[in-house]
VMD Tcl script that builds the backbone (N, CA, C; Angstrom):
set m [mol new atoms 339]
animate dup $m
set s [atomselect $m all]
$s set {name element resname resid chain x y z} {
  {N N MET 1 A 76.261 57.648 117.292}
  {CA C MET 1 A 77.096 57.510 115.899}
  {C C MET 1 A 76.591 58.384 115.142}
  {N N ARG 2 A 75.505 58.619 114.975}
  {CA C ARG 2 A 74.678 59.272 113.644}
  {C C ARG 2 A 75.504 60.840 114.241}
  {N N PHE 3 A 75.734 61.420 115.401}
  {CA C PHE 3 A 76.347 62.641 115.430}
  {C C PHE 3 A 77.704 62.346 115.211}
  {N N ALA 4 A 78.592 61.584 115.142}
  {CA C ALA 4 A 79.807 61.464 114.920}
  {C C ALA 4 A 79.822 61.064 113.788}
  {N N ILE 5 A 79.082 60.623 112.693}
  {CA C ILE 5 A 79.143 60.659 111.087}
  {C C ILE 5 A 78.869 62.000 110.523}
  {N N ALA 6 A 77.891 62.923 111.551}
  {CA C ALA 6 A 77.596 64.036 111.016}
  {C C ALA 6 A 78.851 65.335 111.066}
  {N N ALA 7 A 79.353 65.243 112.162}
  {CA C ALA 7 A 80.295 65.912 112.693}
  {C C ALA 7 A 81.627 65.648 111.630}
  {N N VAL 8 A 81.872 64.318 111.132}
  {CA C VAL 8 A 82.799 63.910 110.383}
  {C C VAL 8 A 82.541 64.635 108.857}
  {N N GLY 9 A 81.393 64.417 108.663}
  {CA C GLY 9 A 80.820 64.962 107.559}
  {C C GLY 9 A 80.934 66.391 107.275}
  {N N LEU 10 A 80.579 66.962 108.369}
  {CA C LEU 10 A 80.555 68.714 108.442}
  {C C LEU 10 A 82.228 69.298 108.019}
  {N N ALA 11 A 82.895 68.366 108.896}
  {CA C ALA 11 A 84.376 68.753 108.516}
  {C C ALA 11 A 84.859 68.650 107.579}
  {N N LEU 12 A 84.595 67.526 106.687}
  {CA C LEU 12 A 85.001 67.400 105.450}
  {C C LEU 12 A 84.465 68.235 104.252}
  {N N LEU 13 A 82.941 68.786 104.442}
  {CA C LEU 13 A 82.259 69.678 103.789}
  {C C LEU 13 A 83.254 71.259 104.006}
  {N N THR 14 A 83.215 71.493 105.177}
  {CA C THR 14 A 83.817 72.996 105.540}
  {C C THR 14 A 85.294 72.821 105.367}
  {N N GLY 15 A 86.073 71.950 105.566}
  {CA C GLY 15 A 87.571 71.788 105.312}
  {C C GLY 15 A 88.418 72.436 104.177}
  {N N GLY 16 A 87.686 72.617 103.158}
  {CA C GLY 16 A 87.980 73.390 101.906}
  {C C GLY 16 A 88.077 74.485 102.038}
  {N N CYS 17 A 87.207 75.355 103.224}
  {CA C CYS 17 A 86.951 76.705 103.195}
  {C C CYS 17 A 88.194 77.163 104.055}
  {N N SER 18 A 89.021 75.999 104.477}
  {CA C SER 18 A 90.097 76.778 105.135}
  {C C SER 18 A 91.424 77.024 104.564}
  {N N ILE 19 A 91.421 76.455 103.425}
  {CA C ILE 19 A 92.726 76.558 102.552}
  {C C ILE 19 A 93.099 78.010 102.343}
  {N N ALA 20 A 94.420 78.566 102.468}
  {CA C ALA 20 A 94.926 79.878 102.392}
  {C C ALA 20 A 94.834 80.189 100.720}
  {N N LEU 21 A 94.063 81.187 100.531}
  {CA C LEU 21 A 93.968 81.781 98.995}
  {C C LEU 21 A 95.094 82.813 98.759}
  {N N ASP 22 A 95.780 82.712 97.941}
  {CA C ASP 22 A 96.689 83.541 97.778}
  {C C ASP 22 A 96.605 84.067 95.990}
  {N N ASP 23 A 97.555 84.738 95.364}
  {CA C ASP 23 A 97.765 85.158 94.217}
  {C C ASP 23 A 98.039 84.107 93.316}
  {N N THR 24 A 98.850 82.998 93.776}
  {CA C THR 24 A 99.277 81.695 93.283}
  {C C THR 24 A 98.335 81.094 92.462}
  {N N ILE 25 A 97.110 81.036 92.909}
  {CA C ILE 25 A 96.173 80.616 92.252}
  {C C ILE 25 A 95.423 80.803 91.008}
  {N N HIS 26 A 95.543 82.075 91.086}
  {CA C HIS 26 A 95.061 82.697 89.894}
  {C C HIS 26 A 95.930 83.243 88.930}
  {N N GLU 27 A 97.237 82.320 89.046}
  {CA C GLU 27 A 98.225 82.786 87.786}
  {C C GLU 27 A 98.776 81.495 87.192}
  {N N ALA 28 A 99.254 81.251 86.211}
  {CA C ALA 28 A 99.762 80.315 85.569}
  {C C ALA 28 A 101.607 80.508 85.234}
  {N N PRO 29 A 102.433 79.838 85.878}
  {CA C PRO 29 A 103.798 80.150 85.558}
  {C C PRO 29 A 104.024 79.941 83.966}
  {N N GLY 30 A 104.547 80.775 83.559}
  {CA C GLY 30 A 105.336 81.009 82.037}
  {C C GLY 30 A 104.345 81.011 80.982}
  {N N LYS 31 A 102.852 81.685 81.811}
  {CA C LYS 31 A 101.762 81.907 80.795}
  {C C LYS 31 A 102.364 82.877 79.716}
  {N N PHE 32 A 102.923 83.759 79.687}
  {CA C PHE 32 A 103.143 85.059 78.982}
  {C C PHE 32 A 104.822 85.031 78.224}
  {N N ASP 33 A 105.448 83.747 78.499}
  {CA C ASP 33 A 106.729 83.551 78.154}
  {C C ASP 33 A 106.929 83.667 76.502}
  {N N PHE 34 A 105.972 83.250 75.893}
  {CA C PHE 34 A 105.805 83.569 74.359}
  {C C PHE 34 A 105.614 84.548 73.812}
  {N N LEU 35 A 105.253 85.855 74.525}
  {CA C LEU 35 A 104.765 87.093 73.895}
  {C C LEU 35 A 106.243 87.951 74.020}
  {N N ASP 36 A 106.295 88.517 72.996}
  {CA C ASP 36 A 107.144 89.605 73.250}
  {C C ASP 36 A 106.946 90.968 73.563}
  {N N CYS 37 A 107.954 91.898 73.551}
  {CA C CYS 37 A 107.822 93.022 74.568}
  {C C CYS 37 A 106.547 93.890 74.016}
  {N N PRO 38 A 106.083 94.236 72.982}
  {CA C PRO 38 A 105.383 95.001 72.506}
  {C C PRO 38 A 103.711 94.417 72.766}
  {N N SER 39 A 103.379 93.110 72.609}
  {CA C SER 39 A 102.714 92.537 73.296}
  {C C SER 39 A 102.581 92.152 74.433}
  {N N ILE 40 A 103.436 92.394 75.427}
  {CA C ILE 40 A 103.368 92.265 76.987}
  {C C ILE 40 A 102.840 93.662 77.337}
  {N N ALA 41 A 103.305 94.970 76.818}
  {CA C ALA 41 A 103.041 96.325 76.642}
  {C C ALA 41 A 101.242 96.565 76.743}
  {N N ASN 42 A 101.017 95.855 75.703}
  {CA C ASN 42 A 99.573 95.586 75.251}
  {C C ASN 42 A 98.538 95.201 76.197}
  {N N ARG 43 A 99.116 93.832 76.541}
  {CA C ARG 43 A 98.438 93.062 77.442}
  {C C ARG 43 A 98.411 93.797 78.903}
  {N N ALA 44 A 99.652 94.618 79.325}
  {CA C ALA 44 A 99.483 94.787 80.567}
  {C C ALA 44 A 98.765 96.075 80.710}
  {N N LYS 45 A 98.538 96.535 79.430}
  {CA C LYS 45 A 97.510 98.241 79.540}
  {C C LYS 45 A 96.351 97.779 79.770}
  {N N ALA 46 A 95.759 96.685 78.538}
  {CA C ALA 46 A 94.472 96.019 78.992}
  {C C ALA 46 A 93.987 95.672 80.193}
  {N N ALA 47 A 95.372 95.076 80.764}
  {CA C ALA 47 A 94.789 94.236 82.343}
  {C C ALA 47 A 94.681 95.682 83.331}
  {N N SER 48 A 95.665 96.692 83.361}
  {CA C SER 48 A 95.518 97.728 84.080}
  {C C SER 48 A 94.144 98.687 83.763}
  {N N ALA 49 A 93.773 98.804 82.541}
  {CA C ALA 49 A 92.613 99.561 82.585}
  {C C ALA 49 A 91.411 98.507 83.057}
  {N N ARG 50 A 91.211 97.389 83.001}
  {CA C ARG 50 A 90.489 96.179 83.565}
  {C C ARG 50 A 90.464 96.433 85.101}
  {N N GLU 51 A 91.541 96.656 85.331}
  {CA C GLU 51 A 91.864 96.486 87.125}
  {C C GLU 51 A 91.163 98.030 87.463}
  {N N THR 52 A 91.193 99.071 86.629}
  {CA C THR 52 A 90.729 100.444 87.198}
  {C C THR 52 A 89.160 99.984 87.210}
  {N N GLN 53 A 88.628 99.621 85.743}
  {CA C GLN 53 A 86.977 99.759 85.857}
  {C C GLN 53 A 86.329 98.610 87.136}
  {N N LEU 54 A 87.218 97.889 87.229}
  {CA C LEU 54 A 86.766 96.764 88.468}
  {C C LEU 54 A 86.665 97.437 89.567}
  {N N THR 55 A 87.634 98.218 89.859}
  {CA C THR 55 A 87.728 99.257 91.204}
  {C C THR 55 A 86.423 100.163 91.049}
  {N N GLU 56 A 86.552 100.861 90.147}
  {CA C GLU 56 A 85.803 101.560 90.121}
  {C C GLU 56 A 84.251 101.031 90.364}
  {N N LEU 57 A 83.957 99.971 89.408}
  {CA C LEU 57 A 82.608 99.361 89.618}
  {C C LEU 57 A 82.311 98.883 91.379}
  {N N MET 58 A 83.518 98.494 91.899}
  {CA C MET 58 A 83.292 97.874 93.020}
  {C C MET 58 A 83.334 99.152 94.308}
  {N N GLY 59 A 83.461 100.299 93.644}
  {CA C GLY 59 A 83.383 101.520 94.722}
  {C C GLY 59 A 81.949 102.099 94.709}
  {N N ARG 60 A 81.209 101.938 93.255}
  {CA C ARG 60 A 79.949 102.201 93.310}
  {C C ARG 60 A 79.272 101.257 94.162}
  {N N ALA 61 A 79.206 99.932 93.913}
  {CA C ALA 61 A 78.698 98.964 94.317}
  {C C ALA 61 A 79.019 99.036 95.971}
  {N N ARG 62 A 80.094 99.394 96.623}
  {CA C ARG 62 A 79.917 99.798 97.926}
  {C C ARG 62 A 78.812 100.800 98.486}
  {N N ASP 63 A 78.800 101.680 97.537}
  {CA C ASP 63 A 77.847 102.489 98.502}
  {C C ASP 63 A 76.388 102.211 98.376}
  {N N GLY 64 A 76.355 101.105 97.521}
  {CA C GLY 64 A 74.457 100.563 97.656}
  {C C GLY 64 A 74.353 99.545 98.592}
  {N N ALA 65 A 72.855 99.166 98.657}
  {CA C ALA 65 A 72.876 98.226 99.734}
  {C C ALA 65 A 73.099 96.951 99.344}
  {N N GLY 66 A 73.880 96.037 100.233}
  {CA C GLY 66 A 74.338 94.974 99.779}
  {C C GLY 66 A 75.296 95.251 98.840}
  {N N GLY 67 A 76.141 95.966 98.803}
  {CA C GLY 67 A 77.424 96.390 98.125}
  {C C GLY 67 A 78.600 95.375 98.435}
  {N N PRO 68 A 78.704 95.111 99.582}
  {CA C PRO 68 A 80.043 94.074 99.773}
  {C C PRO 68 A 79.502 92.933 99.264}
  {N N VAL 69 A 78.463 92.433 99.351}
  {CA C VAL 69 A 78.102 90.924 99.014}
  {C C VAL 69 A 78.192 91.071 97.517}
  {N N VAL 70 A 77.874 92.025 96.571}
  {CA C VAL 70 A 78.107 92.064 95.113}
  {C C VAL 70 A 79.408 92.054 94.992}
  {N N ASN 71 A 80.213 92.724 95.714}
  {CA C ASN 71 A 81.537 92.686 95.473}
  {C C ASN 71 A 82.372 91.391 95.795}
  {N N ALA 72 A 82.091 90.898 96.756}
  {CA C ALA 72 A 82.387 89.723 97.148}
  {C C ALA 72 A 82.367 88.600 96.279}
  {N N LEU 73 A 81.137 88.555 95.615}
  {CA C LEU 73 A 80.415 87.505 95.029}
  {C C LEU 73 A 80.817 87.629 92.940}
  {N N VAL 74 A 81.058 89.145 92.718}
  {CA C VAL 74 A 80.916 89.209 91.543}
  {C C VAL 74 A 82.228 90.012 91.041}
  {N N TYR 75 A 82.822 90.587 91.793}
  {CA C TYR 75 A 83.822 91.382 91.526}
  {C C TYR 75 A 85.246 90.955 91.985}
  {N N GLN 76 A 85.391 90.825 93.241}
  {CA C GLN 76 A 86.588 90.483 93.916}
  {C C GLN 76 A 87.368 89.276 93.083}
  {N N ASP 77 A 86.627 88.123 92.686}
  {CA C ASP 77 A 87.737 87.003 92.354}
  {C C ASP 77 A 88.303 87.573 90.682}
  {N N GLU 78 A 87.566 88.238 89.781}
  {CA C GLU 78 A 88.201 88.883 88.608}
  {C C GLU 78 A 89.223 90.008 88.828}
  {N N LEU 79 A 89.199 90.674 90.122}
  {CA C LEU 79 A 89.910 91.712 90.181}
  {C C LEU 79 A 91.091 91.118 90.755}
  {N N ASN 80 A 91.145 90.061 91.616}
  {CA C ASN 80 A 92.270 89.102 92.028}
  {C C ASN 80 A 92.912 88.659 90.561}
  {N N THR 81 A 91.858 88.018 89.565}
  {CA C THR 81 A 92.559 87.435 88.575}
  {C C THR 81 A 93.492 88.642 87.695}
  {N N VAL 82 A 92.819 89.565 87.454}
  {CA C VAL 82 A 93.528 90.699 86.908}
  {C C VAL 82 A 94.624 90.863 87.702}
  {N N ARG 83 A 94.798 91.101 88.678}
  {CA C ARG 83 A 95.840 91.706 89.363}
  {C C ARG 83 A 97.325 90.619 89.298}
  {N N ALA 84 A 96.878 89.357 89.552}
  {CA C ALA 84 A 97.903 88.222 89.287}
  {C C ALA 84 A 98.313 88.153 87.929}
  {N N GLU 85 A 97.414 88.371 86.922}
  {CA C GLU 85 A 97.953 88.590 85.272}
  {C C GLU 85 A 98.728 90.012 85.012}
  {N N LEU 86 A 98.600 90.663 85.950}
  {CA C LEU 86 A 99.526 92.072 86.173}
  {C C LEU 86 A 101.005 92.146 86.496}
  {N N GLN 87 A 100.891 91.043 87.646}
  {CA C GLN 87 A 102.319 90.643 88.140}
  {C C GLN 87 A 102.856 89.458 87.363}
  {N N ALA 88 A 101.975 88.933 86.623}
  {CA C ALA 88 A 103.024 87.839 85.852}
  {C C ALA 88 A 103.396 88.477 84.620}
  {N N LEU 89 A 102.948 89.611 84.031}
  {CA C LEU 89 A 103.307 90.331 83.065}
  {C C LEU 89 A 104.183 91.295 83.211}
  {N N HIS 90 A 104.537 91.571 84.477}
  {CA C HIS 90 A 105.557 92.772 85.156}
  {C C HIS 90 A 106.582 91.736 85.232}
  {N N LYS 91 A 106.397 90.533 85.610}
  {CA C LYS 91 A 107.639 89.783 85.697}
  {C C LYS 91 A 108.174 89.281 84.586}
  {N N THR 92 A 107.356 88.697 83.622}
  {CA C THR 92 A 108.127 88.353 82.238}
  {C C THR 92 A 108.627 89.680 81.427}
  {N N ALA 93 A 107.886 90.759 81.627}
  {CA C ALA 93 A 108.615 91.898 80.916}
  {C C ALA 93 A 110.188 92.087 81.774}
  {N N ASP 94 A 110.263 91.909 82.820}
  {CA C ASP 94 A 111.492 92.042 83.425}
  {C C ASP 94 A 112.489 90.762 83.038}
  {N N ASP 95 A 111.892 89.674 83.032}
  {CA C ASP 95 A 112.918 88.549 82.688}
  {C C ASP 95 A 113.286 89.054 81.305}
  {N N LYS 96 A 112.503 89.186 80.344}
  {CA C LYS 96 A 112.807 89.907 79.022}
  {C C LYS 96 A 113.523 90.798 78.740}
  {N N ARG 97 A 113.635 91.629 80.081}
  {CA C ARG 97 A 114.534 93.145 79.913}
  {C C ARG 97 A 113.756 94.070 79.030}
  {N N CYS 98 A 112.532 94.079 78.889}
  {CA C CYS 98 A 111.663 94.880 78.176}
  {C C CYS 98 A 111.629 96.427 78.810}
  {N N ALA 99 A 111.061 97.277 78.119}
  {CA C ALA 99 A 111.251 98.588 78.906}
  {C C ALA 99 A 109.977 98.922 79.492}
  {N N PRO 100 A 110.108 99.412 80.803}
  {CA C PRO 100 A 108.982 99.380 81.500}
  {C C PRO 100 A 107.879 100.204 81.357}
  {N N VAL 101 A 106.600 99.559 81.504}
  {CA C VAL 101 A 105.193 99.827 81.055}
  {C C VAL 101 A 104.394 100.736 82.501}
  {N N ILE 102 A 104.342 101.854 81.866}
  {CA C ILE 102 A 103.645 102.846 83.101}
  {C C ILE 102 A 102.200 102.626 82.793}
  {N N THR 103 A 101.253 102.176 83.900}
  {CA C THR 103 A 99.947 101.639 83.948}
  {C C THR 103 A 99.369 103.025 84.526}
  {N N PRO 104 A 97.914 103.295 84.394}
  {CA C PRO 104 A 97.274 104.016 84.697}
  {C C PRO 104 A 97.447 104.431 86.696}
  {N N GLU 105 A 97.635 103.531 87.069}
  {CA C GLU 105 A 97.898 103.558 88.323}
  {C C GLU 105 A 99.314 103.821 88.724}
  {N N MET 106 A 100.324 103.540 87.742}
  {CA C MET 106 A 101.863 103.858 88.330}
  {C C MET 106 A 101.880 105.104 87.324}
  {N N HIS 107 A 101.663 106.604 87.727}
  {CA C HIS 107 A 101.799 107.399 87.140}
  {C C HIS 107 A 103.344 108.191 87.080}
  {N N ALA 108 A 103.820 108.748 85.906}
  {CA C ALA 108 A 105.148 109.048 86.107}
  {C C ALA 108 A 105.386 110.442 87.198}
  {N N LEU 109 A 106.369 110.802 87.699}
  {CA C LEU 109 A 106.546 111.847 88.762}
  {C C LEU 109 A 106.204 113.041 87.928}
  {N N GLU 110 A 105.346 113.971 88.826}
  {CA C GLU 110 A 105.118 115.223 88.433}
  {C C GLU 110 A 106.147 116.131 88.907}
  {N N PRO 111 A 106.521 117.216 88.205}
  {CA C PRO 111 A 107.469 118.215 88.356}
  {C C PRO 111 A 107.140 118.788 89.724}
  {N N VAL 112 A 108.064 119.060 90.427}
  {CA C VAL 112 A 108.088 119.997 91.906}
  {C C VAL 112 A 108.025 121.353 91.551}
  {N N HIS 113 A 107.220 122.172 91.616}
  {CA C HIS 113 A 107.415 123.585 91.539}
  {C C HIS 113 A 107.611 124.381 92.467}
}
mol reanalyze $m
mol bondsrecalc $m
mol representation Tube
mol addrep $m
């Protein structure tokens, strides 16, 4: 009997770990609908800079002992949040027909020589 109760308790405790984690957890629909195009562009640039910073920090942490643990505990959740925010900003900019924002990761095409 105790074993059955313990098994049910363990199943309940670990059941939350089996949910699918996707980007929709990190974003709120309509969060940026009140912003105008210049404000969306400013926020997208700031979020893109933060994404670059977090990626660099994760790269440096990966080289250290226990880097994957540090990345998982410290940086990964914030990186997921920033990326979800960037997606929401780009979607809002598209919906409002704002001019496209070129972020540091999205470079303009280089001329071919």
